N, CA, C and O atoms as CSV, one atom per row, in Angstrom:
chain,resi,resn,atom,element,x,y,z
A,1,UNK,N,N,-7.785,-20.446,20.130
A,1,UNK,CA,C,-7.104,-20.867,19.179
A,1,UNK,C,C,-5.574,-20.001,19.789
A,1,UNK,O,O,-5.116,-19.282,20.678
A,2,UNK,N,N,-5.309,-20.656,18.658
A,2,UNK,CA,C,-3.352,-19.824,19.118
A,2,UNK,C,C,-2.048,-20.224,17.761
A,2,UNK,O,O,-1.456,-21.151,17.209
A,3,UNK,N,N,-2.182,-18.944,17.794
A,3,UNK,CA,C,-0.621,-19.340,16.189
A,3,UNK,C,C,0.896,-18.355,17.174
A,3,UNK,O,O,1.241,-17.660,18.129
A,4,UNK,N,N,1.286,-19.122,15.842
A,4,UNK,CA,C,3.249,-19.582,17.031
A,4,UNK,C,C,3.845,-18.587,15.385
A,4,UNK,O,O,3.147,-18.703,14.377
A,5,UNK,N,N,5.104,-17.711,15.341
A,5,UNK,CA,C,5.142,-17.181,14.742
A,5,UNK,C,C,7.246,-17.401,15.287
A,5,UNK,O,O,7.968,-17.286,16.277
A,6,UNK,N,N,7.304,-17.656,14.248
A,6,UNK,CA,C,9.341,-16.740,14.099
A,6,UNK,C,C,9.285,-15.350,13.294
A,6,UNK,O,O,8.722,-15.047,12.242
A,7,UNK,N,N,10.190,-14.527,14.306
A,7,UNK,CA,C,10.691,-12.846,13.572
A,7,UNK,C,C,12.621,-13.286,13.971
A,7,UNK,O,O,13.163,-13.167,15.070
A,8,UNK,N,N,13.084,-13.645,13.031
A,8,UNK,CA,C,14.452,-13.143,12.543
A,8,UNK,C,C,14.915,-11.760,13.203
A,8,UNK,O,O,14.390,-10.716,12.816
A,9,UNK,N,N,15.887,-11.750,14.187
A,9,UNK,CA,C,16.457,-11.017,13.676
A,9,UNK,C,C,17.313,-9.867,12.898
A,9,UNK,O,O,18.502,-9.864,13.220
A,10,UNK,N,N,17.026,-9.136,12.177
A,10,UNK,CA,C,17.607,-7.933,10.987
A,10,UNK,C,C,17.386,-8.555,10.029
A,10,UNK,O,O,18.283,-8.571,9.185
A,11,UNK,N,N,15.939,-9.433,9.706
A,11,UNK,CA,C,15.580,-9.753,7.495
A,11,UNK,C,C,14.177,-8.863,8.152
A,11,UNK,O,O,13.092,-9.246,8.591
A,12,UNK,N,N,15.048,-6.967,7.900
A,12,UNK,CA,C,13.721,-6.732,7.134
A,12,UNK,C,C,12.634,-7.132,6.209
A,12,UNK,O,O,11.534,-7.546,6.576
A,13,UNK,N,N,12.987,-6.993,5.088
A,13,UNK,CA,C,12.428,-8.040,3.540
A,13,UNK,C,C,11.153,-8.330,4.360
A,13,UNK,O,O,10.035,-7.897,4.078
A,14,UNK,N,N,11.454,-9.101,5.386
A,14,UNK,CA,C,10.179,-9.816,5.979
A,14,UNK,C,C,9.262,-9.498,7.465
A,14,UNK,O,O,8.407,-10.204,8.000
A,15,UNK,N,N,9.794,-8.199,7.866
A,15,UNK,CA,C,8.925,-7.535,8.794
A,15,UNK,C,C,7.159,-6.835,8.718
A,15,UNK,O,O,6.653,-5.890,8.114
A,16,UNK,N,N,6.695,-7.779,9.582
A,16,UNK,CA,C,5.816,-7.437,9.048
A,16,UNK,C,C,4.378,-8.252,8.360
A,16,UNK,O,O,3.325,-7.913,7.819
A,17,UNK,N,N,5.173,-9.709,8.818
A,17,UNK,CA,C,4.396,-10.753,8.294
A,17,UNK,C,C,4.226,-10.796,8.719
A,17,UNK,O,O,3.631,-9.738,8.923
A,18,UNK,N,N,4.064,-11.964,10.331
A,18,UNK,CA,C,3.550,-12.533,11.501
A,18,UNK,C,C,1.981,-11.207,11.579
A,18,UNK,O,O,0.771,-11.432,11.558
A,19,UNK,N,N,2.633,-10.096,11.655
A,19,UNK,CA,C,1.580,-8.995,12.049
A,19,UNK,C,C,0.338,-9.131,10.836
A,19,UNK,O,O,-0.830,-9.114,11.224
A,20,UNK,N,N,0.638,-9.266,9.360
A,20,UNK,CA,C,0.200,-10.083,8.418
A,20,UNK,C,C,-1.090,-11.035,8.236
A,20,UNK,O,O,-2.166,-10.772,7.701
A,21,UNK,N,N,-0.624,-12.282,8.879
A,21,UNK,CA,C,-1.251,-13.032,9.211
A,21,UNK,C,C,-1.670,-12.799,10.351
A,21,UNK,O,O,-2.552,-13.470,10.886
A,22,UNK,N,N,-1.171,-11.946,10.808
A,22,UNK,CA,C,-2.356,-11.951,11.727
A,22,UNK,C,C,-3.325,-11.255,11.583
A,22,UNK,O,O,-4.254,-11.833,12.146
A,23,UNK,N,N,-3.690,-10.248,11.109
A,23,UNK,CA,C,-4.767,-8.913,10.487
A,23,UNK,C,C,-5.472,-10.240,9.473
A,23,UNK,O,O,-6.548,-9.939,8.955
A,24,UNK,N,N,-5.010,-11.466,9.211
A,24,UNK,CA,C,-6.151,-11.958,7.392
A,24,UNK,C,C,-7.106,-13.066,8.613
A,24,UNK,O,O,-8.257,-13.499,8.567
A,25,UNK,N,N,-5.577,-13.291,10.022
A,25,UNK,CA,C,-6.977,-14.558,10.478
A,25,UNK,C,C,-8.314,-13.748,11.275
A,25,UNK,O,O,-9.526,-13.962,11.284
A,26,UNK,N,N,-7.282,-12.543,12.038
A,26,UNK,CA,C,-8.814,-11.358,12.573
A,26,UNK,C,C,-10.303,-11.282,11.569
A,26,UNK,O,O,-11.486,-11.423,11.877
A,27,UNK,N,N,-9.712,-11.032,10.426
A,27,UNK,CA,C,-10.921,-10.671,9.660
A,27,UNK,C,C,-12.211,-11.358,8.954
A,27,UNK,O,O,-13.354,-10.996,8.673
A,28,UNK,N,N,-11.187,-12.915,8.769
A,28,UNK,CA,C,-11.333,-13.917,7.793
A,28,UNK,C,C,-12.493,-14.359,9.819
A,28,UNK,O,O,-13.723,-14.415,9.820
A,29,UNK,N,N,-11.759,-14.543,10.949
A,29,UNK,CA,C,-13.354,-14.437,11.931
A,29,UNK,C,C,-14.306,-13.576,12.882
A,29,UNK,O,O,-14.734,-13.684,14.031
A,30,UNK,N,N,-14.467,-12.322,11.431
A,30,UNK,CA,C,-14.897,-11.033,11.875
A,30,UNK,C,C,-14.630,-10.280,13.103
A,30,UNK,O,O,-15.700,-9.859,13.542
A,31,UNK,N,N,-14.246,-10.148,13.386
A,31,UNK,CA,C,-13.077,-9.086,14.474
A,31,UNK,C,C,-13.448,-7.609,13.522
A,31,UNK,O,O,-13.398,-7.377,12.314
A,32,UNK,N,N,-13.872,-6.698,14.838
A,32,UNK,CA,C,-14.226,-6.073,14.962
A,32,UNK,C,C,-12.915,-4.463,14.084
A,32,UNK,O,O,-11.941,-3.943,14.629
A,33,UNK,N,N,-13.375,-4.225,12.971
A,33,UNK,CA,C,-12.182,-3.312,11.816
A,33,UNK,C,C,-11.302,-2.676,13.208
A,33,UNK,O,O,-10.256,-3.046,13.743
A,34,UNK,N,N,-12.033,-1.816,13.432
A,34,UNK,CA,C,-11.360,-1.007,14.764
A,34,UNK,C,C,-10.149,-1.597,15.674
A,34,UNK,O,O,-8.980,-1.226,15.790
A,35,UNK,N,N,-10.964,-2.785,16.346
A,35,UNK,CA,C,-9.782,-3.521,17.017
A,35,UNK,C,C,-9.346,-4.619,16.329
A,35,UNK,O,O,-9.343,-5.587,17.089
A,36,UNK,N,N,-8.961,-4.912,15.181
A,36,UNK,CA,C,-7.875,-6.025,13.488
A,36,UNK,C,C,-6.759,-4.248,13.913
A,36,UNK,O,O,-5.548,-4.288,14.129
A,37,UNK,N,N,-7.593,-2.940,13.923
A,37,UNK,CA,C,-6.288,-1.996,13.425
A,37,UNK,C,C,-5.597,-2.086,15.197
A,37,UNK,O,O,-4.398,-1.821,15.275
A,38,UNK,N,N,-5.967,-2.266,15.873
A,38,UNK,CA,C,-5.339,-2.018,16.965
A,38,UNK,C,C,-4.424,-2.811,18.325
A,38,UNK,O,O,-3.803,-2.638,19.373
A,39,UNK,N,N,-5.000,-3.920,17.188
A,39,UNK,CA,C,-4.220,-5.251,17.366
A,39,UNK,C,C,-2.800,-5.319,16.754
A,39,UNK,O,O,-1.748,-5.581,17.338
A,40,UNK,N,N,-3.029,-4.987,15.274
A,40,UNK,CA,C,-2.203,-5.122,14.552
A,40,UNK,C,C,-1.128,-3.876,14.516
A,40,UNK,O,O,-0.027,-4.303,14.169
A,41,UNK,N,N,-1.123,-2.505,14.765
A,41,UNK,CA,C,-0.061,-1.568,15.404
A,41,UNK,C,C,0.951,-2.138,16.213
A,41,UNK,O,O,2.172,-2.213,16.071
A,42,UNK,N,N,-0.161,-2.685,17.469
A,42,UNK,CA,C,1.741,-2.704,18.246
A,42,UNK,C,C,1.637,-4.868,17.866
A,42,UNK,O,O,2.547,-5.446,18.461
A,43,UNK,N,N,1.172,-5.352,17.452
A,43,UNK,CA,C,1.932,-6.877,16.826
A,43,UNK,C,C,3.132,-6.036,15.691
A,43,UNK,O,O,4.303,-6.367,15.507
A,44,UNK,N,N,2.425,-4.949,15.092
A,44,UNK,CA,C,3.139,-4.387,13.553
A,44,UNK,C,C,4.717,-4.327,14.476
A,44,UNK,O,O,5.769,-4.870,14.135
A,45,UNK,N,N,4.432,-3.373,15.892
A,45,UNK,CA,C,6.228,-2.567,15.875
A,45,UNK,C,C,6.367,-3.509,16.930
A,45,UNK,O,O,7.554,-3.546,17.254
A,46,UNK,N,N,5.572,-4.402,17.707
A,46,UNK,CA,C,6.677,-4.716,18.727
A,46,UNK,C,C,7.188,-6.154,17.460
A,46,UNK,O,O,7.796,-7.069,18.015
A,47,UNK,N,N,6.982,-6.314,16.062
A,47,UNK,CA,C,7.713,-7.293,15.452
A,47,UNK,C,C,8.614,-6.500,14.844
A,47,UNK,O,O,9.459,-7.213,14.303
A,48,UNK,N,N,8.858,-5.177,14.656
A,48,UNK,CA,C,9.967,-4.324,13.455
A,48,UNK,C,C,11.242,-4.433,14.826
A,48,UNK,O,O,12.441,-4.551,14.571
A,49,UNK,N,N,10.732,-4.371,16.139
A,49,UNK,CA,C,11.024,-3.938,17.216
A,49,UNK,C,C,12.241,-5.249,17.451
A,49,UNK,O,O,13.391,-4.866,17.666
A,50,UNK,N,N,11.875,-7.347,17.391
A,50,UNK,CA,C,13.028,-7.697,17.607
A,50,UNK,C,C,13.823,-7.657,15.802
A,50,UNK,O,O,15.026,-7.778,15.571
A,51,UNK,N,N,13.063,-7.517,15.089
A,51,UNK,CA,C,13.652,-7.116,13.803
A,51,UNK,C,C,15.194,-6.244,13.408
A,51,UNK,O,O,16.256,-6.517,12.849
A,52,UNK,N,N,14.492,-4.929,14.151
A,52,UNK,CA,C,15.491,-4.510,14.960
A,52,UNK,C,C,16.800,-4.687,16.085
A,52,UNK,O,O,17.998,-4.495,16.294
A,53,UNK,N,N,15.718,-5.131,16.526
A,53,UNK,CA,C,17.111,-4.867,17.882
A,53,UNK,C,C,17.597,-6.329,18.280
A,53,UNK,O,O,18.108,-6.669,19.346
A,54,UNK,N,N,17.302,-7.146,17.116
A,54,UNK,CA,C,17.186,-8.846,18.483
A,54,UNK,C,C,17.812,-9.948,17.110
A,54,UNK,O,O,17.719,-9.790,15.893
A,55,UNK,N,N,18.395,-10.965,17.841
A,55,UNK,CA,C,18.708,-11.676,17.526
A,55,UNK,C,C,17.899,-13.069,16.731
A,55,UNK,O,O,18.168,-13.919,15.882
A,56,UNK,N,N,17.098,-12.790,17.351
A,56,UNK,CA,C,15.836,-13.837,16.182
A,56,UNK,C,C,15.099,-13.579,18.182
A,56,UNK,O,O,15.694,-13.506,19.257
A,57,UNK,N,N,12.678,-13.478,17.585
A,57,UNK,CA,C,12.776,-13.535,18.003
A,57,UNK,C,C,11.336,-14.914,18.149
A,57,UNK,O,O,11.604,-15.893,17.453
A,58,UNK,N,N,9.385,-15.085,19.266
A,58,UNK,CA,C,8.582,-15.256,18.581
A,58,UNK,C,C,7.463,-15.100,18.992
A,58,UNK,O,O,7.318,-15.583,20.115
A,59,UNK,N,N,6.173,-14.412,18.387
A,59,UNK,CA,C,5.680,-13.982,18.567
A,59,UNK,C,C,4.369,-14.966,18.888
A,59,UNK,O,O,3.680,-15.446,17.987
A,60,UNK,N,N,4.149,-15.173,20.195
A,60,UNK,CA,C,1.669,-16.368,20.016
A,60,UNK,C,C,1.261,-15.943,20.412
A,60,UNK,O,O,1.460,-15.394,21.495
A,61,UNK,N,N,0.031,-15.962,19.409
A,61,UNK,CA,C,-1.009,-15.018,19.634
A,61,UNK,C,C,-2.632,-16.010,20.597
A,61,UNK,O,O,-2.896,-17.197,20.789
A,62,UNK,N,N,-2.924,-15.446,20.746
A,62,UNK,CA,C,-3.234,-16.562,21.255
A,62,UNK,C,C,-4.991,-15.601,21.174
A,62,UNK,O,O,-4.973,-14.375,21.283
A,63,UNK,N,N,-5.802,-16.047,21.058
A,63,UNK,CA,C,-7.231,-14.953,20.468
A,63,UNK,C,C,-8.560,-15.781,21.837
A,63,UNK,O,O,-8.967,-16.933,21.683
A,64,UNK,N,N,-8.889,-15.120,22.727
A,64,UNK,CA,C,-10.113,-15.799,22.699
A,64,UNK,C,C,-11.809,-15.134,23.017
A,64,UNK,O,O,-12.059,-13.978,22.675
A,65,UNK,N,N,-12.688,-15.853,23.575
A,65,UNK,CA,C,-13.344,-15.109,23.413
A,65,UNK,C,C,-13.770,-13.362,24.102
A,65,UNK,O,O,-13.570,-12.941,25.242
A,66,UNK,N,N,-14.160,-12.922,23.368
A,66,UNK,CA,C,-13.383,-11.267,24.223
A,66,UNK,C,C,-12.444,-10.269,24.702
A,66,UNK,O,O,-12.574,-9.319,25.474
A,67,UNK,N,N,-10.560,-11.161,23.432
A,67,UNK,CA,C,-9.697,-10.708,23.568
A,67,UNK,C,C,-8.732,-11.809,23.109
A,67,UNK,O,O,-8.761,-12.991,22.767
A,68,UNK,N,N,-7.663,-10.572,23.319
A,68,UNK,CA,C,-6.409,-10.815,21.588
A,68,UNK,C,C,-5.499,-11.585,22.370
A,68,UNK,O,O,-6.176,-12.613,22.405
A,69,UNK,N,N,-4.687,-11.807,22.888
A,69,UNK,CA,C,-2.867,-11.463,23.807
A,69,UNK,C,C,-2.625,-12.259,23.132
A,69,UNK,O,O,-3.114,-13.267,22.623
A,70,UNK,N,N,-0.581,-10.927,23.201
A,70,UNK,CA,C,0.238,-11.379,22.683
A,70,UNK,C,C,1.667,-11.398,23.611
A,70,UNK,O,O,2.101,-10.701,24.529
A,71,UNK,N,N,2.224,-12.759,22.750
A,71,UNK,CA,C,3.860,-12.466,23.549
A,71,UNK,C,C,4.100,-12.101,22.960
A,71,UNK,O,O,3.278,-12.113,22.044
A,72,UNK,N,N,5.346,-11.377,22.676
A,72,UNK,CA,C,7.200,-11.714,21.532
A,72,UNK,C,C,8.435,-11.732,22.879
A,72,UNK,O,O,8.903,-11.370,23.959
A,73,UNK,N,N,8.413,-12.352,21.899
A,73,UNK,CA,C,9.869,-12.600,22.804
A,73,UNK,C,C,11.067,-13.213,22.644
A,73,UNK,O,O,11.028,-14.440,22.744
A,74,UNK,N,N,12.219,-12.669,22.405
A,74,UNK,CA,C,13.444,-12.011,21.844
A,74,UNK,C,C,14.279,-12.628,21.862
A,74,UNK,O,O,13.983,-13.193,20.809
A,75,UNK,N,N,15.738,-13.386,22.319
A,75,UNK,CA,C,16.731,-13.182,22.205
A,75,UNK,C,C,17.923,-12.125,21.225
A,75,UNK,O,O,18.157,-12.225,20.021
A,76,UNK,N,N,18.586,-11.037,22.321
A,76,UNK,CA,C,18.757,-10.178,22.316
A,76,UNK,C,C,19.481,-9.045,22.999
A,76,UNK,O,O,19.861,-9.272,24.148
A,77,UNK,N,N,19.680,-8.106,22.584
A,77,UNK,CA,C,20.389,-7.039,23.952
A,77,UNK,C,C,20.126,-6.932,25.036
A,77,UNK,O,O,20.965,-6.740,25.916
A,78,UNK,N,N,17.893,-7.113,25.375
A,78,UNK,CA,C,17.610,-7.031,26.074
A,78,UNK,C,C,16.807,-4.837,26.474
A,78,UNK,O,O,16.755,-4.039,25.538
A,79,UNK,N,N,16.502,-4.566,27.453
A,79,UNK,CA,C,15.988,-3.286,27.624
A,79,UNK,C,C,16.199,-3.189,29.131
A,79,UNK,O,O,15.585,-3.723,30.054
A,80,UNK,N,N,17.455,-2.186,29.120
A,80,UNK,CA,C,18.398,-1.694,30.295
A,80,UNK,C,C,17.275,-0.779,31.058
A,80,UNK,O,O,16.927,-0.855,32.236
A,81,UNK,N,N,16.907,-0.073,30.244
A,81,UNK,CA,C,15.681,0.832,31.056
A,81,UNK,C,C,14.521,1.713,31.122
A,81,UNK,O,O,14.515,2.937,31.246
A,82,UNK,N,N,12.900,0.376,30.952
A,82,UNK,CA,C,11.967,0.239,30.164
A,82,UNK,C,C,11.024,1.707,30.517
A,82,UNK,O,O,9.949,2.084,30.049
A,83,UNK,N,N,11.488,2.021,31.039
A,83,UNK,CA,C,11.061,3.403,31.609
A,83,UNK,C,C,10.995,4.704,30.235
A,83,UNK,O,O,10.179,5.470,29.724
A,84,UNK,N,N,12.478,4.299,30.106
A,84,UNK,CA,C,13.509,5.484,29.490
A,84,UNK,C,C,12.995,4.963,28.011
A,84,UNK,O,O,12.659,5.817,27.191
A,85,UNK,N,N,12.941,3.769,27.719
A,85,UNK,CA,C,12.462,3.869,26.838
A,85,UNK,C,C,10.932,3.147,26.249
A,85,UNK,O,O,10.726,1.995,25.866
A,86,UNK,N,N,9.888,4.453,26.364
A,86,UNK,CA,C,8.903,4.137,26.376
A,86,UNK,C,C,8.169,5.027,26.101
A,86,UNK,O,O,6.973,5.022,25.810
A,87,UNK,N,N,9.607,6.603,26.278
A,87,UNK,CA,C,9.253,7.485,26.311
A,87,UNK,C,C,9.407,7.559,24.744
A,87,UNK,O,O,10.193,6.887,24.077
A,88,UNK,N,N,8.535,8.474,24.289
A,88,UNK,CA,C,8.158,8.654,22.357
A,88,UNK,C,C,9.688,8.885,22.054
A,88,UNK,O,O,10.399,8.672,23.036
A,89,UNK,N,N,10.295,9.241,21.005
A,89,UNK,CA,C,11.294,9.507,20.879
A,89,UNK,C,C,12.753,8.972,20.839
A,89,UNK,O,O,13.733,9.051,20.098
A,90,UNK,N,N,12.260,8.151,22.485
A,90,UNK,CA,C,13.649,7.985,23.433
A,90,UNK,C,C,14.048,6.221,22.137
A,90,UNK,O,O,13.292,5.264,21.967
A,91,UNK,N,N,15.484,6.455,21.493
A,91,UNK,CA,C,15.689,4.874,20.175
A,91,UNK,C,C,17.407,4.487,20.658
A,91,UNK,O,O,18.183,5.346,21.076
A,92,UNK,N,N,17.784,2.904,20.474
A,92,UNK,CA,C,18.608,2.195,20.741
A,92,UNK,C,C,19.452,2.389,19.482
A,92,UNK,O,O,20.613,2.581,19.120
A,93,UNK,N,N,17.983,2.200,18.937
A,93,UNK,CA,C,18.713,1.826,17.297
A,93,UNK,C,C,19.850,2.097,16.179
A,93,UNK,O,O,20.052,3.263,15.839
A,94,UNK,N,N,20.518,1.160,15.662
A,94,UNK,CA,C,21.735,1.488,14.646
A,94,UNK,C,C,21.013,2.757,13.514
A,94,UNK,O,O,19.973,2.934,12.880
A,95,UNK,N,N,22.457,3.510,13.792
A,95,UNK,CA,C,21.896,4.031,12.105
A,95,UNK,C,C,22.068,3.045,10.606
A,95,UNK,O,O,22.509,3.542,9.570
A,96,UNK,N,N,21.803,2.147,10.673
A,96,UNK,CA,C,21.819,1.163,9.627
A,96,UNK,C,C,20.057,1.149,9.736
A,96,UNK,O,O,19.383,1.828,8.961
A,97,UNK,N,N,19.747,0.717,10.270
A,97,UNK,CA,C,17.917,0.816,10.652
A,97,UNK,C,C,17.097,1.830,10.715
A,97,UNK,O,O,15.939,1.953,10.314
A,98,UNK,N,N,18.176,2.920,11.540
A,98,UNK,CA,C,17.786,4.578,11.250
A,98,UNK,C,C,17.786,5.183,9.386
A,98,UNK,O,O,16.934,5.735,8.690
A,99,UNK,N,N,19.331,4.676,9.120
A,99,UNK,CA,C,19.017,4.845,7.169
A,99,UNK,C,C,17.694,4.344,6.349
A,99,UNK,O,O,17.263,4.879,5.328
A,100,UNK,N,N,17.070,3.056,7.097
A,100,UNK,CA,C,16.315,2.284,6.825
A,100,UNK,C,C,14.741,2.994,7.088
A,100,UNK,O,O,13.726,2.734,6.442
A,101,UNK,N,N,14.849,3.795,8.035
A,101,UNK,CA,C,13.071,5.161,8.113
A,101,UNK,C,C,12.630,4.317,8.927
A,101,UNK,O,O,11.445,4.448,9.235
A,102,UNK,N,N,13.693,2.765,9.776
A,102,UNK,CA,C,13.028,2.066,11.718
A,102,UNK,C,C,13.499,2.903,12.301
A,102,UNK,O,O,14.283,3.633,11.694
A,103,UNK,N,N,13.275,3.109,13.466
A,103,UNK,CA,C,14.039,3.593,15.357
A,103,UNK,C,C,13.432,4.852,15.550
A,103,UNK,O,O,14.192,5.532,16.240
A,104,UNK,N,N,12.573,5.371,15.301
A,104,UNK,CA,C,11.861,6.546,14.739
A,104,UNK,C,C,11.897,6.901,17.027
A,104,UNK,O,O,11.941,8.051,17.462
A,105,UNK,N,N,11.871,5.909,17.784
A,105,UNK,CA,C,11.516,5.242,19.012
A,105,UNK,C,C,10.350,6.222,19.043
A,105,UNK,O,O,10.355,7.433,19.263
A,106,UNK,N,N,9.067,5.152,18.686
A,106,UNK,CA,C,7.538,5.247,18.656
A,106,UNK,C,C,7.508,3.723,18.347
A,106,UNK,O,O,6.633,3.559,17.497
A,107,UNK,N,N,8.090,2.532,18.675
A,107,UNK,CA,C,7.845,1.223,18.341
A,107,UNK,C,C,6.450,0.829,20.086
A,107,UNK,O,O,5.251,0.554,20.148
A,108,UNK,N,N,7.710,1.064,21.281
A,108,UNK,CA,C,7.245,0.707,22.314
A,108,UNK,C,C,5.515,1.721,22.846
A,108,UNK,O,O,4.425,1.311,23.245
A,109,UNK,N,N,6.095,3.211,22.556
A,109,UNK,CA,C,4.984,3.903,23.163
A,109,UNK,C,C,3.942,3.586,21.785
A,109,UNK,O,O,2.932,4.070,22.297
A,110,UNK,N,N,3.585,3.237,20.751
A,110,UNK,CA,C,2.555,3.091,20.350
A,110,UNK,C,C,1.711,1.845,19.606
A,110,UNK,O,O,0.790,1.680,18.806
A,111,UNK,N,N,3.075,0.753,20.776
A,111,UNK,CA,C,2.233,0.069,21.846
A,111,UNK,C,C,1.429,0.096,22.960
A,111,UNK,O,O,0.370,-0.517,22.832
A,112,UNK,N,N,1.591,0.525,23.806
A,112,UNK,CA,C,0.395,1.351,24.794
A,112,UNK,C,C,-0.466,1.443,24.325
A,112,UNK,O,O,-1.356,0.610,24.497
A,113,UNK,N,N,-0.627,2.599,23.434
A,113,UNK,CA,C,-0.957,3.054,23.021
A,113,UNK,C,C,-3.024,1.923,22.895
A,113,UNK,O,O,-4.179,1.985,23.318
A,114,UNK,N,N,-1.606,0.635,21.514
A,114,UNK,CA,C,-2.818,-0.077,21.020
A,114,UNK,C,C,-2.904,-1.260,21.533
A,114,UNK,O,O,-3.111,-2.225,20.797
A,115,UNK,N,N,-2.771,-1.394,22.805
A,115,UNK,CA,C,-3.589,-2.350,23.657
A,115,UNK,C,C,-4.583,-1.670,25.014
A,115,UNK,O,O,-4.892,-0.499,25.235
A,116,UNK,N,N,-4.901,-2.896,25.749
A,116,UNK,CA,C,-5.377,-2.327,26.571
A,116,UNK,C,C,-5.028,-2.787,28.137
A,116,UNK,O,O,-5.734,-2.435,29.082
A,117,UNK,N,N,-4.172,-3.390,28.241
A,117,UNK,CA,C,-2.862,-4.267,29.112
A,117,UNK,C,C,-1.267,-4.138,28.199
A,117,UNK,O,O,-1.320,-3.917,26.989
A,118,UNK,N,N,-0.159,-4.267,28.768
A,118,UNK,CA,C,1.081,-4.644,28.211
A,118,UNK,C,C,2.201,-4.864,29.565
A,118,UNK,O,O,2.659,-3.816,30.020
A,119,UNK,N,N,2.436,-5.542,29.903
A,119,UNK,CA,C,3.801,-5.861,30.535
A,119,UNK,C,C,5.113,-6.329,29.677
A,119,UNK,O,O,5.227,-7.387,29.058
A,120,UNK,N,N,6.287,-5.049,29.821
A,120,UNK,CA,C,7.341,-5.376,29.747
A,120,UNK,C,C,8.490,-6.045,30.824
A,120,UNK,O,O,9.004,-5.429,31.758
A,121,UNK,N,N,8.785,-7.618,30.408
A,121,UNK,CA,C,9.997,-7.735,31.408
A,121,UNK,C,C,11.857,-7.636,30.198
A,121,UNK,O,O,11.745,-7.798,28.982
A,122,UNK,N,N,12.633,-7.491,30.540
A,122,UNK,CA,C,13.585,-7.365,30.270
A,122,UNK,C,C,14.858,-8.399,30.419
A,122,UNK,O,O,15.454,-7.839,31.339
A,123,UNK,N,N,15.491,-9.325,30.157
A,123,UNK,CA,C,16.789,-9.223,30.978
A,123,UNK,C,C,18.394,-8.815,29.805
A,123,UNK,O,O,18.991,-9.552,29.020
A,124,UNK,N,N,18.682,-7.032,30.264
A,124,UNK,CA,C,20.177,-7.063,29.576
A,124,UNK,C,C,21.154,-8.342,29.103
A,124,UNK,O,O,21.385,-9.221,29.934
A,125,UNK,N,N,21.564,-8.408,28.132
A,125,UNK,CA,C,22.141,-9.231,27.473
A,125,UNK,C,C,21.667,-10.492,27.197
A,125,UNK,O,O,22.461,-11.312,26.736
A,126,UNK,N,N,20.290,-10.863,27.431
A,126,UNK,CA,C,19.936,-11.979,26.842
A,126,UNK,C,C,18.300,-11.472,27.141
A,126,UNK,O,O,18.350,-11.155,28.330
A,127,UNK,N,N,16.778,-11.218,26.638
A,127,UNK,CA,C,15.971,-10.406,25.239
A,127,UNK,C,C,15.036,-10.387,26.713
A,127,UNK,O,O,14.846,-10.458,27.927
A,128,UNK,N,N,14.700,-10.227,25.373
A,128,UNK,CA,C,12.138,-8.920,26.645
A,128,UNK,C,C,11.020,-9.666,26.002
A,128,UNK,O,O,10.530,-9.679,24.873
A,129,UNK,N,N,10.862,-10.090,26.777
A,129,UNK,CA,C,9.595,-10.143,26.601
A,129,UNK,C,C,8.351,-9.448,27.154
A,129,UNK,O,O,8.170,-8.948,28.264
A,130,UNK,N,N,7.428,-9.561,25.947
A,130,UNK,CA,C,6.707,-8.124,26.144
A,130,UNK,C,C,4.344,-9.411,25.849
A,130,UNK,O,O,3.527,-10.049,25.185
A,131,UNK,N,N,4.543,-9.127,26.384
A,131,UNK,CA,C,2.958,-9.177,26.656
A,131,UNK,C,C,1.603,-7.951,26.232
A,131,UNK,O,O,1.424,-6.834,26.718
A,132,UNK,N,N,0.986,-8.511,25.404
A,132,UNK,CA,C,0.270,-7.690,24.686
A,132,UNK,C,C,-1.456,-7.686,25.368
A,132,UNK,O,O,-2.057,-8.663,24.921
A,133,UNK,N,N,-1.941,-7.215,25.888
A,133,UNK,CA,C,-3.840,-8.166,25.651
A,133,UNK,C,C,-4.117,-6.290,25.100
A,133,UNK,O,O,-3.551,-5.198,25.033
A,134,UNK,N,N,-5.525,-7.060,24.797
A,134,UNK,CA,C,-6.688,-6.013,24.473
A,134,UNK,C,C,-8.010,-7.139,24.435
A,134,UNK,O,O,-8.160,-8.324,24.133
A,135,UNK,N,N,-8.918,-5.932,24.966
A,135,UNK,CA,C,-10.338,-7.445,24.681
A,135,UNK,C,C,-11.180,-5.922,23.730
A,135,UNK,O,O,-11.014,-4.706,23.636
A,136,UNK,N,N,-11.765,-6.598,23.391
A,136,UNK,CA,C,-13.367,-6.442,22.685
A,136,UNK,C,C,-14.266,-7.344,23.528
A,136,UNK,O,O,-14.325,-8.123,24.480
A,137,UNK,N,N,-14.860,-6.785,22.644
A,137,UNK,CA,C,-17.267,-7.594,22.438
A,137,UNK,C,C,-16.810,-8.100,21.196
A,137,UNK,O,O,-15.809,-8.136,20.481
A,138,UNK,N,N,-18.198,-8.543,21.269
A,138,UNK,CA,C,-18.634,-9.697,19.833
A,138,UNK,C,C,-18.213,-10.868,19.592
A,138,UNK,O,O,-18.611,-11.475,18.598
C-alpha cells in the first residue's frame, strides 16, 4: 500500500496533518502501537521540517509486510552540512519559526532515533530527500 501527501511550506496550521493520517491508517491495520509511535514521531519531525524550511514537499509512505518506508522530498534551501544538522540543538530555523515553538534543532536527531534506516540527500538551493524505514514483525 502506498499513500501520498503534499506538504505546503510555511503552513503551520496544517503541520502534522499527514503524519496524523498515517497514524490513523496504521491503527486501522493493527500495527503495534510502539511501531506506530516511532513512525509517527519520525514523520511528524520530517513534515515540520518541510513546513519550517522549504517551499513545498511531498511525503510518500509505503506499507509492506514487515516494514514502513517514508520518503519526504522538498523544494527548499537544502542542507549544506548534513552531519552538522544531525547534531542535537543545531538549527537554521528563522526567528519567526522559533517564536512559534519550532526549530529547536531536534528534528533530524529525533527522526534518526525513531527509524531503523535513515538516508538523507540534499542539494543546496534545490531541496532535500529524507528516506526513513522502520521494520516490525506481525
